Backbone as CSV, one residue per row, in Angstrom:
resi,resn,N_x,N_y,N_z,CA_x,CA_y,CA_z,C_x,C_y,C_z
1,MET,0.835,-1.196,0.000,0.000,0.000,0.000,0.872,1.249,0.000
2,LYS,0.525,2.192,-0.819,1.291,3.439,-0.914,1.132,4.228,0.384
3,ASN,2.257,4.679,0.939,2.109,5.442,2.177,1.554,6.829,1.862
4,LEU,0.703,7.301,2.721,0.022,8.574,2.499,0.959,9.732,2.805
5,MET,1.054,10.633,1.866,1.874,11.824,2.093,1.043,12.864,2.821
6,LYS,1.725,13.698,3.562,1.004,14.747,4.274,0.771,15.946,3.365
7,ASP,-0.134,16.786,3.782,-0.438,18.000,3.053,0.556,19.102,3.445
8,ILE,0.558,20.164,2.693,1.347,21.352,3.032,0.675,22.012,4.232
9,GLN,1.437,22.144,5.329,0.831,22.630,6.574,1.488,23.875,7.143
10,ASN,2.745,24.126,6.790,3.453,25.233,7.452,4.601,25.719,6.564
11,GLN,5.328,26.707,7.082,6.403,27.304,6.291,7.573,26.349,6.095
12,GLU,7.784,25.417,7.007,8.844,24.417,6.816,8.519,23.553,5.585
13,ASP,7.248,23.186,5.454,6.836,22.412,4.276,7.075,23.216,2.999
14,LEU,6.747,24.495,3.043,6.927,25.340,1.863,8.405,25.531,1.538
15,LEU,9.249,25.624,2.558,10.693,25.754,2.312,11.224,24.495,1.638
16,LEU,10.795,23.331,2.098,11.169,22.071,1.445,10.728,22.100,-0.021
17,LEU,9.494,22.510,-0.257,8.946,22.553,-1.608,9.756,23.477,-2.513
18,VAL,9.953,24.731,-2.104,10.630,25.675,-3.001,12.110,25.348,-3.164
19,THR,12.734,24.793,-2.132,14.147,24.405,-2.238,14.319,23.292,-3.263
20,ASP,13.484,22.274,-3.172,13.564,21.155,-4.110,13.168,21.607,-5.518
21,PHE,12.138,22.432,-5.594,11.673,22.971,-6.878,12.791,23.729,-7.584
22,TYR,13.478,24.617,-6.870,14.550,25.385,-7.501,15.746,24.521,-7.851
23,SER,15.991,23.455,-7.106,17.085,22.558,-7.503,16.752,21.900,-8.845
24,LYS,15.482,21.602,-9.076,15.055,21.028,-10.360,15.158,22.071,-11.486
25,LEU,14.690,23.291,-11.215,14.776,24.346,-12.231,16.226,24.599,-12.632
26,LEU,17.095,24.680,-11.641,18.495,25.013,-11.916,19.237,23.862,-12.587
27,ALA,18.711,22.643,-12.452,19.336,21.486,-13.106,18.817,21.280,-14.533
28,ASP,17.814,22.052,-14.937,17.188,21.900,-16.248,17.703,22.986,-17.187
29,PRO,18.559,22.619,-18.155,19.168,23.636,-19.028,18.164,24.381,-19.914
30,THR,16.953,23.846,-20.064,15.969,24.544,-20.893,15.392,25.775,-20.193
31,ILE,15.606,25.896,-18.865,15.072,27.046,-18.134,16.083,27.662,-17.164
32,SER,17.117,26.921,-16.780,18.029,27.399,-15.730,18.691,28.733,-16.076
33,TYR,18.933,28.988,-17.361,19.617,30.231,-17.752,18.845,31.484,-17.312
34,ILE,17.535,31.373,-17.195,16.744,32.519,-16.723,17.206,32.917,-15.321
35,PHE,17.480,31.922,-14.486,17.846,32.171,-13.094,19.339,32.404,-12.902
36,THR,20.157,31.827,-13.786,21.605,31.941,-13.598,22.207,33.103,-14.396
37,ASP,21.682,33.353,-15.603,22.271,34.368,-16.476,21.455,35.655,-16.540
38,VAL,20.144,35.523,-16.660,19.296,36.700,-16.847,19.052,37.411,-15.517
39,VAL,18.604,36.665,-14.521,18.265,37.258,-13.223,19.441,37.180,-12.249
40,LYS,20.307,36.190,-12.426,21.418,35.941,-11.487,20.886,35.833,-10.057
41,ILE,19.972,34.907,-9.894,19.250,34.731,-8.632,20.209,34.318,-7.517
42,ARG,19.965,34.860,-6.333,20.683,34.441,-5.129,19.675,33.660,-4.283
43,LEU,19.805,32.345,-4.329,18.804,31.472,-3.697,18.610,31.751,-2.216
44,GLU,19.700,32.058,-1.524,19.573,32.263,-0.077,18.688,33.468,0.233
45,GLU,18.598,34.411,-0.712,17.695,35.560,-0.545,16.317,35.268,-1.133
46,HIS,16.283,34.521,-2.223,15.044,34.302,-2.953,14.112,33.289,-2.273
47,LEU,14.669,32.222,-1.728,13.833,31.169,-1.157,12.949,31.667,-0.007
48,PRO,13.469,32.473,0.943,12.579,32.976,2.001,11.446,33.860,1.455
49,VAL,11.714,34.602,0.385,10.671,35.420,-0.239,9.585,34.523,-0.829
50,LEU,10.004,33.438,-1.490,9.046,32.486,-2.054,8.216,31.819,-0.961
51,VAL,8.855,31.473,0.145,8.121,30.874,1.262,7.065,31.849,1.769
52,THR,7.431,33.122,1.911,6.470,34.133,2.365,5.320,34.268,1.379
53,PHE,5.649,34.301,0.078,4.613,34.427,-0.948,3.631,33.261,-0.871
54,TRP,4.154,32.047,-0.914,3.271,30.873,-0.928,2.562,30.679,0.398
55,SER,3.194,31.059,1.488,2.554,30.974,2.796,1.348,31.902,2.854
56,GLN,1.498,33.090,2.294,0.374,34.019,2.235,-0.727,33.458,1.339
57,ALA,-0.333,32.906,0.190,-1.307,32.410,-0.785,-2.062,31.182,-0.275
58,ILE,-1.368,30.281,0.393,-1.941,28.985,0.761,-2.388,28.945,2.217
59,LEU,-1.587,29.540,3.099,-1.866,29.432,4.535,-2.447,30.715,5.123
60,GLY,-2.502,31.787,4.308,-3.104,33.038,4.761,-2.297,33.792,5.793
61,THR,-0.965,33.639,5.760,-0.130,34.252,6.794,0.200,35.720,6.547
62,GLY,0.095,36.180,5.297,0.436,37.579,5.013,1.935,37.797,4.934
63,GLY,2.324,39.049,4.719,3.730,39.426,4.738,4.394,39.576,3.395
64,TYR,3.719,39.236,2.299,4.321,39.398,0.970,3.808,40.689,0.368
65,PHE,4.746,41.601,0.030,4.343,42.925,-0.451,4.912,43.280,-1.815
66,ASN,5.699,42.394,-2.402,6.301,42.703,-3.703,5.246,42.677,-4.803
67,ASN,5.526,43.369,-5.896,4.644,43.336,-7.061,5.118,42.207,-7.970
68,LEU,4.505,41.058,-7.788,4.915,39.853,-8.509,4.845,40.046,-10.022
69,THR,3.763,40.676,-10.487,3.596,40.891,-11.930,4.731,41.753,-12.470
70,GLN,5.021,42.863,-11.802,6.063,43.773,-12.287,7.432,43.106,-12.293
71,ILE,7.713,42.303,-11.292,8.994,41.588,-11.234,9.163,40.743,-12.492
72,HIS,8.123,40.030,-12.886,8.211,39.166,-14.061,8.210,39.960,-15.359
73,LEU,7.505,41.086,-15.381,7.558,41.944,-16.570,8.964,42.520,-16.747
74,ASP,9.613,42.853,-15.644,10.995,43.358,-15.717,11.936,42.289,-16.262
75,VAL,11.773,41.051,-15.810,12.588,39.949,-16.331,12.306,39.781,-17.824
76,ASN,11.054,39.849,-18.201,10.657,39.678,-19.598,11.287,40.737,-20.507
77,GLN,11.563,41.926,-19.966,12.242,42.967,-20.753,13.670,42.548,-21.104
78,LYS,14.273,41.747,-20.238,15.646,41.278,-20.468,15.673,40.032,-21.344
79,GLU,14.711,39.144,-21.117,14.666,37.853,-21.819,13.213,37.415,-21.896
80,TYR,12.737,37.154,-23.108,11.341,36.797,-23.318,10.949,35.556,-22.518
81,LEU,9.941,35.709,-21.674,9.413,34.590,-20.907,8.306,33.943,-21.732
82,SER,8.685,32.964,-22.498,7.792,32.342,-23.471,6.795,31.402,-22.799
83,PRO,5.699,31.104,-23.483,4.771,30.092,-22.967,5.465,28.760,-22.681
84,GLU,6.443,28.409,-23.493,7.191,27.161,-23.273,7.911,27.186,-21.919
85,LEU,8.493,28.327,-21.566,9.161,28.443,-20.263,8.158,28.284,-19.124
86,PHE,6.979,28.870,-19.292,5.951,28.717,-18.259,5.523,27.256,-18.122
87,LYS,5.476,26.551,-19.238,5.089,25.131,-19.209,6.151,24.319,-18.456
88,ILE,7.418,24.589,-18.719,8.516,23.895,-18.036,8.433,24.177,-16.527
89,TRP,8.248,25.464,-16.190,8.151,25.888,-14.789,7.002,25.149,-14.100
90,THR,5.840,25.137,-14.740,4.654,24.503,-14.162,4.864,22.999,-13.985
91,ASN,5.452,22.349,-14.989,5.696,20.908,-14.886,6.615,20.575,-13.709
92,HIS,7.687,21.357,-13.535,8.583,21.131,-12.398,7.859,21.409,-11.072
93,PHE,7.046,22.457,-11.060,6.336,22.807,-9.825,5.369,21.692,-9.433
94,TYR,4.542,21.270,-10.372,3.585,20.189,-10.108,4.310,18.930,-9.655
95,GLY,5.383,18.572,-10.363,6.131,17.367,-10.014,6.693,17.427,-8.613
96,THR,7.204,18.593,-8.227,7.789,18.746,-6.894,6.705,18.667,-5.824
97,VAL,5.582,19.327,-6.052,4.465,19.240,-5.093,4.048,17.780,-4.930
98,ASP,3.841,17.094,-6.052,3.342,15.709,-6.005,4.338,14.742,-5.380
99,GLU,5.624,15.052,-5.475,6.654,14.207,-4.853,6.581,14.235,-3.342
100,HIS,6.194,15.399,-2.808,6.296,15.602,-1.358,4.959,15.658,-0.623
101,PHE,3.901,16.073,-1.305,2.661,16.390,-0.598,1.428,15.865,-1.308
102,SER,0.369,15.700,-0.517,-0.920,15.286,-1.039,-1.996,15.875,-0.133
103,GLY,-3.029,16.464,-0.736,-4.106,17.021,0.076,-4.628,18.314,-0.506
104,SER,-5.512,18.958,0.230,-6.187,20.136,-0.317,-5.229,21.308,-0.537
105,ASN,-4.278,21.528,0.363,-3.322,22.622,0.152,-2.380,22.324,-1.009
106,ALA,-2.034,21.053,-1.178,-1.187,20.667,-2.314,-1.924,20.945,-3.623
107,GLU,-3.206,20.627,-3.671,-3.993,20.914,-4.881,-4.159,22.422,-5.067
108,LYS,-4.375,23.123,-3.961,-4.572,24.579,-4.005,-3.320,25.281,-4.542
109,ILE,-2.143,24.850,-4.105,-0.920,25.526,-4.530,-0.670,25.278,-6.027
110,LYS,-1.016,24.087,-6.505,-0.853,23.802,-7.939,-1.827,24.662,-8.765
111,THR,-3.059,24.772,-8.305,-4.046,25.600,-9.002,-3.591,27.061,-9.022
112,GLN,-3.106,27.547,-7.875,-2.660,28.940,-7.812,-1.436,29.170,-8.693
113,ALA,-0.537,28.196,-8.762,0.641,28.326,-9.631,0.213,28.410,-11.091
114,LEU,-0.740,27.575,-11.481,-1.237,27.612,-12.855,-1.917,28.937,-13.157
115,ASN,-2.751,29.406,-12.238,-3.430,30.695,-12.417,-2.423,31.833,-12.537
116,LEU,-1.431,31.809,-11.676,-0.385,32.833,-11.684,0.352,32.843,-13.018
117,GLY,0.741,31.669,-13.483,1.435,31.569,-14.761,0.579,32.078,-15.904
118,THR,-0.710,31.769,-15.856,-1.626,32.218,-16.905,-1.739,33.730,-16.915
119,VAL,-1.933,34.320,-15.753,-2.045,35.784,-15.649,-0.756,36.456,-16.122
120,LEU,0.383,35.922,-15.705,1.663,36.514,-16.116,1.847,36.425,-17.630
121,GLN,1.456,35.303,-18.228,1.579,35.178,-19.684,0.680,36.183,-20.404
122,ILE,-0.512,36.423,-19.883,-1.415,37.420,-20.477,-0.786,38.811,-20.376
123,LYS,-0.254,39.139,-19.212,0.375,40.452,-18.997,1.582,40.622,-19.925
124,ILE,2.377,39.570,-20.070,3.555,39.631,-20.937,3.116,39.832,-22.393
125,ALA,2.064,39.133,-22.797,1.563,39.257,-24.174,1.055,40.671,-24.461
126,GLN,0.629,41.387,-23.419,0.111,42.748,-23.597,1.214,43.795,-23.611
127,GLU,2.430,43.389,-23.251,3.557,44.334,-23.211,3.930,44.776,-24.627
128,PRO,4.295,46.059,-24.777,4.822,46.477,-26.086,6.155,45.776,-26.361
129,HIS,6.367,45.376,-27.605,7.602,44.630,-27.932,8.699,45.558,-28.349
């Protein structure tokens, strides 16, 4: 019998999720260049911000004040964030969630990630080229 995985319950769970997720993104050459060359992400600074964002979105904790849309539009000015990149991102995100968690918050975070990606792609498509 498959052992039951727990749901996303707290910020420690979210830190595990985003840490593993970013290790997958950075190991995938089809998308890693966005984080290593275009944005030059510093994970030790970025991961706590992601935990705060997802904690607010899923657990209702608050504390995230950045303009997520503008951040991605700024990246898009440097390097086009194509629908294909969003698909790669979403596939890694879903896979990482499913590897570690099961339950209503796990489903909620996947739905919110998909919605977020969709909104960002619409905003990017509306940008002047």
